[in-house]
C-alpha positions in Angstrom: 0.0 0.0 0.0 1.4 3.4 -0.9 1.7 5.8 2.1 1.7 9.5 1.3 2.6 12.0 4.1 1.8 15.7 3.8 3.6 18.1 6.2 2.0 21.5 6.6 1.5 24.3 9.0 -1.4 24.2 11.4 -4.5 26.2 10.6 -6.6 24.3 8.0 -10.0 23.1 9.0 -11.2 19.5 8.9 -13.2 20.1 5.7 -10.1 21.4 3.9 -8.0 18.5 5.2 -10.6 16.0 4.0 -10.5 17.6 0.5 -6.7 17.4 0.4 -6.8 13.7 1.3 -9.5 13.1 -1.3 -7.7 14.9 -4.1 -4.3 13.4 -3.3 -5.8 9.9 -3.2 -7.6 10.4 -6.5 -4.5 11.8 -8.3 -2.3 9.0 -7.1 -4.9 6.3 -8.0 -5.4 7.8 -11.4 -1.7 8.0 -12.2 -0.7 4.6 -10.8 -3.8 2.6 -11.4 -3.8 1.6 -7.7 -7.3 1.4 -6.2 -8.1 4.4 -4.0 -8.9 2.2 -1.0 -5.3 1.0 -1.0 -3.8 4.6 -0.8 -3.0 5.9 2.6 -2.6 9.6 3.2 -1.4 11.2 6.5 -1.5 14.9 7.2 1.0 16.0 9.8 0.7 19.5 11.1 3.4 21.7 12.7 3.1 24.9 14.6 4.7 27.8 12.7 7.1 28.4 15.6 8.4 24.9 15.2 9.2 25.2 11.5 11.9 27.4 9.9 13.1 28.3 6.5 16.5 29.9 5.8 17.4 29.8 9.5 14.3 31.8 10.5 11.3 30.5 12.3 8.0 30.9 10.6 6.2 31.9 13.8 6.9 33.3 17.2 8.6 36.5 18.4 11.5 36.5 15.9 9.3 35.7 12.8 9.0 38.3 10.1 
């Protein structure tokens, strides 16, 4: 079974996450021919203060 993990910042509602899972599953299934029920999708969310780009945190007191 393919396992797809999506890492994103917190803040999206349950409806949006459900749509992401649905669309990613459909796209993977369409391209690979694997049945949608065999595709696993996991969304992992991270607080902006725990994620950085270019040495700078995306959230918190030092974020721009």
